[in-house]
N, C-alpha and C positions, 0 to 999 in steps of 0.2 A: 621155549617161552618166552617172548617177548613183556614185558611188566612197565605200566607206566599208564598216562592218562592221556584222553584227550580234551583239549577245552576249547571250544564252544559257545556261543553268544544265540539271544535271542533275535539279533537284527544285527547287521554293518553296523559297525562304530560302536560298539555299546561297553568296550575296553578290553578285550579279549588277550591283545599284546599287553598292556599294561598287568592285566593279572597274570598273564603268563609270565611276568619280569619277578613280580611275586614271589609265585610259585619256584620258579627258578634258583632263585636266590636263597630261598629257607631248604628247598630238596634236592640241588645241585642236579634234576637230573640230565640228561640231552635236551636238544630240542629240535626239534624239525618242521618249520611250516610247507609243507608239499606244493602248496599253489599258493603263489603270490600275484597280483596283481596289482596296476597302478605304479610301477616302478617308475612309468614318466613322469609323474610329477610330484614323485617322495622315496625317500629310500624303505628299500626291502623291510619289513619288520623284524626279519633275521638279522639284518646288518644295523640296526636299530639298537637292538639288544644287544649285540657282540660291542656296542659301543660303551653301552650301559653297566655291561656286564663284566666288562674287561676277560680275563683267563678264567675266570671261574669256572664257566659252563663248554661243553663240547658241542658245538652246533653242527648240523647235520643237512647239507646244500639244499636248495630245492628244487623239488624234480621239474616244475614248469615257473617260470618267472615271467612275468607277462606286460607289457607297455600299459597298456591303458588300464586304465578305471573301471572296470568291468566286471562283471560275473564270468568266471572260468570261459564258459562256453564263448561268449563274445568275445573275449579277450585272447583267446586261441583262433578263433575264425578270423581276427582282426589281421592274424599270422600267420595265416593259411595254416594252422597248424588241429589236429585232433587230439584231443584227450581222451587214452585209454585206462580205462579202469585199472586193466591188466600191469600197467607200468607203476603202481602204486605198493610197491615192498618195503614196508617198513625197516628200515638200516639196524641194522646188527651190531650190537655194543653190548660191554658189559655192565653198563647204566640201565635204570630205568628211562624211558623216554616221554616228553613231554609233547606232544603233536597239538599244534595249533591249525582249528579250521580257517578258510576264508568264507567272510560273508556268513549267512544265517546257515541253517539244517538245508534247507529246500532250496541250494544255489544248484544252476545247473551245470555238469563239467562237459557234457555232450551232450548229442542227442538222445542217449538213453538213458545218462544216471545222473541223479543227485549227490552231492558234496555227503550228505547221510548213508548210502548206495556205499560210501568209501569205510565209514564208521562201520557201520555191519560188517564189512569187511575185515578190518581191522583188530575187532571183539576186544576192545580196550574201553574200562568205564569210562563215561563222561562228567566233564565238570563245566556244569553251562554258568556262564555268566549273564547274569541279569541289570541292566540299567532300569530304574524304575518312572520312566517319562510315562505322559499317558498313553493308555493301552498295553502296557508292561505286562499287565497279569493277563490279559487274552493272549496276546505273543507268548507268555513263559508258559502255559499251560499247553497251548497248542504243541510249542518245540517240543515240550515231555510228553505228549499223546503220541507224536511222530516217532521218537525214540523209542517208548513201547513197544509202539505197533510193529517195531522192528526188533523186537527182543533184544535193544542196549541198557545194557548198566549205565545207569545214573550216581555218581559219586554222590552229587549233591549239587547246589548252588552256593554261587558268590556273587552278591552284591556288588556292586561300581557304581561310582558317580552320586548316583541320587539317593539320597536315606531317605524313606519313606516307612513307620515301623507299622503301620497299617497295611500298606501293601506287602511288606516280606511275611506279615504273619499269614494274612490273607492269603498268598503262595503256598505258604508253609503248608495250611491248613487243606486246600484243595490238592496239593499236590504229595504229601506225606514225605516229602525229603527233606533231607537235611542239611539246615543253614550253615554254610561252612565259614561265612563271616561277613563283613561290609567293609570291605575297602574305602577309606576317604581320601578327600584329597591328597595327593602329593607334591608340597611346593617345589621338592629340589629332588627329581628323580634320579636316585644311584644306589650303587650295591646298598651302601650302608640304610638308608630309608626304604631301600624295600625289604632289605632282610629283618628290621625293625615291624615294619606293615605286617609281614608275614607271623613274626612271630607275638606282636600284638593285636591283631584284630583276624586271623584264622583260627578255625579251629579243624585242625587235618587229624586226629588222634587214631582215624584209620589207616593212615599211609605208614608204612611198616619200611622205614628203612633202613 
């Protein structure tokens, strides 16, 4: 049985890859980002993490790596590709795996399926990344409700970028979920500082290494 976690966010650009980097530095899980879009304008998230984490982590290749910075269904259409939900088998490994999603939960991958359908298929607990911009409480609670509607287990929430204790407490109160920590701005992103952030700011006492 595959062990690990899915890292997803309430919105695009909330810092899922940075949070993944912190988690990987502390847990030393394998990493897999099955769908990557936007490689026309930037490095893939897998390559960015490889550059930072060096030889500390095993990386599995993307199933789809698409140039257009858009939702997977649109990026795939631009390449005359149809993404099939059957294409996504979690890589086999002796290590637990950290799987990073693309965008938010309700991102379409084709004409029938959303990203959250893949999460349901994989049956791994989700770590939800939250940036507390204006409107984030609503986006967070909607994301949580969507996950629960598909009976997807949520391990907890990691807050990132914006520190707003009132908003954090509101989300904790209404969701009943565990606050796994807040990751502050990291001036120099390298393995040493990521490991420090994991030890200093996160509370993952439920994880059995």
